[in-house]
C-alpha positions in Angstrom: 5.6 -70.0 -32.8 2.7 -68.3 -31.0 1.8 -64.7 -30.5 3.7 -64.4 -27.2 7.4 -64.8 -28.0 10.8 -64.6 -26.6 13.3 -62.0 -28.0 15.1 -64.8 -29.8 11.8 -65.9 -31.5 11.0 -62.3 -32.3 14.3 -61.7 -33.9 13.5 -64.5 -36.4 10.1 -63.0 -37.1 11.8 -59.6 -37.6 14.2 -61.1 -40.1 11.3 -62.6 -42.1 9.4 -59.4 -42.1 12.4 -57.4 -43.3 13.1 -60.0 -46.0 9.4 -59.6 -47.2 9.7 -55.8 -47.1 7.1 -55.5 -44.4 7.2 -52.7 -41.8 7.3 -53.7 -38.1 5.7 -51.4 -35.6 6.8 -51.5 -31.9 5.1 -50.1 -28.9 5.3 -51.0 -25.2 3.7 -50.6 -21.9 2.2 -52.2 -18.8 -1.4 -52.6 -20.1 -2.5 -53.7 -16.6 -6.3 -53.2 -16.8 -7.1 -53.1 -20.5 -9.6 -50.4 -21.5 -11.0 -48.5 -24.5 -8.1 -46.1 -24.5 -5.6 -49.0 -24.8 -7.6 -50.6 -27.6 -7.9 -47.4 -29.6 -4.2 -46.6 -29.1 -3.1 -50.1 -30.2 -5.3 -50.1 -33.3 -3.9 -46.7 -34.3 -0.3 -47.9 -33.7 -1.0 -51.1 -35.8 -2.2 -49.0 -38.7 1.3 -47.5 -39.0 2.8 -50.7 -40.4 2.3 -54.3 -41.5 2.8 -56.1 -38.2 3.0 -55.0 -34.6 4.9 -56.2 -31.6 4.0 -55.1 -28.1 6.8 -55.0 -25.5 5.1 -55.8 -22.2 6.7 -54.9 -18.9 7.2 -57.9 -16.6 5.6 -57.9 -13.2 9.0 -57.2 -11.6 9.7 -54.2 -13.8 6.2 -52.9 -13.1 6.7 -53.1 -9.4 10.0 -51.2 -9.7 8.4 -48.5 -11.8 5.0 -48.2 -10.2 5.3 -49.6 -6.7 4.6 -52.9 -4.8 0.8 -52.9 -5.4 1.2 -53.1 -9.2 0.5 -54.7 -11.5 -3.0 -55.9 -10.6 -3.1 -58.4 -13.5 -0.1 -60.9 -13.7 2.2 -60.7 -16.8 1.1 -64.0 -18.2 -2.5 -62.9 -18.2 -1.7 -59.4 -19.6 0.3 -61.1 -22.4 -2.6 -63.4 -23.2 -5.0 -60.5 -23.4 -2.7 -58.5 -25.6 -2.1 -61.5 -27.9 -5.9 -61.9 -28.3 -6.3 -58.4 -29.7 -6.7 -58.1 -33.4 -4.3 -55.2 -33.6 -1.5 -57.0 -31.9 0.5 -59.5 -33.9 3.3 -60.4 -31.3 4.0 -59.8 -27.6 7.4 -60.0 -25.9 7.7 -59.6 -22.2 10.7 -57.6 -21.1 12.3 -57.7 -17.6 14.2 -54.4 -17.7 12.8 -51.1 -16.6 12.7 -49.8 -20.2 12.4 -51.6 -23.6 15.7 -50.2 -24.7 17.4 -53.6 -25.2 14.3 -55.0 -27.0 14.0 -52.0 -29.3 17.8 -52.0 -30.0 17.7 -55.6 -31.0 14.6 -55.5 -33.2 15.1 -52.0 -34.7 11.4 -51.6 -35.7 10.5 -49.6 -38.7 8.1 -47.6 -36.6 8.3 -46.9 -32.9 5.1 -45.6 -31.4 4.3 -44.2 -28.0 1.3 -42.3 -26.5 0.9 -38.6 -26.9 1.8 -38.1 -23.3 5.4 -38.7 -24.3 7.7 -36.0 -25.8 9.6 -37.4 -28.8 12.9 -36.6 -27.0 11.9 -38.8 -24.1 11.0 -41.9 -26.1 13.4 -44.8 -25.3 15.1 -46.2 -28.4 14.3 -43.2 -30.6 17.9 -42.5 -31.6 18.5 -46.2 -32.5 15.3 -46.5 -34.6 15.9 -43.2 -36.4 19.6 -44.1 -37.0 18.4 -47.3 -38.7 16.1 -45.4 -40.9 12.9 -45.9 -38.9 10.3 -43.4 -37.7 9.2 -42.5 -34.2 5.6 -41.3 -33.7 3.3 -40.4 -30.9 -0.4 -41.1 -31.0 -3.0 -39.0 -29.0 -4.5 -40.8 -26.1 -8.2 -41.3 -25.6 -9.2 -38.6 -23.1 -10.5 -39.7 -19.7 -9.6 -43.3 -20.2 -6.9 -44.8 -18.0 -6.3 -47.8 -15.7 -5.8 -45.3 -12.8 -9.3 -43.8 -13.4 -10.8 -47.3 -13.4 -9.0 -48.2 -10.1 -10.1 -44.9 -8.6 -13.7 -45.6 -9.6 -13.7 -49.0 -8.1 -12.3 -47.7 -4.8 -14.8 -44.8 -4.7 -17.8 -46.9 -5.6 -17.2 -50.1 -3.8 -14.4 -49.8 -1.1 -15.7 -46.6 0.6 -19.1 -48.2 1.1 -17.4 -51.2 2.8 -15.9 -49.2 5.6 
C-alpha cells in the first residue's frame, strides 16, 4: 500500500492505527497550487496526532465547487505532491463535493480545518465529536493563497502579453 489510497485501503490503515492506540488526523482540501501556507498548515495539522490523511477533492468536485477553470493541477499530480510531503502520511481522493462520507467512514481522532472555517461549518464535526474525537481549526498563513499566486501570474505576465 502506498501513500495515495482508496477509501477501502484507508479503512484498513485506520483499523491498524486504532488497534495500536495511534491518533489519526484528517484534513481536506483542493491543494491546487501548493504554497508555503499549505505546507505550514499541513505541518501544524500533522502535529495534532500520530498519522495524517489528507482528503483531496477530485478534479470533478473542484470544477463543481470552483468553476470550469479549476483545478489548474490535475488530481493525480496534486495527490503525488501531497503524498511527497513529510507531514502527510496518506492521501485519499474523494469525488463528492464534501468529504462527509470519507470522514464518516474513517472517524478520525482529530478533524482539522483552516482558521477561515467556523467550527459549526466544518463538515463531519458532529460525527467525529460523537465518536469521541476533536475538531480543531488552525490559523492560516496570512497573505498566502493559490488565488494570490494566480493573480500575481496574471498581473505580471499576462497583462504584458496583451
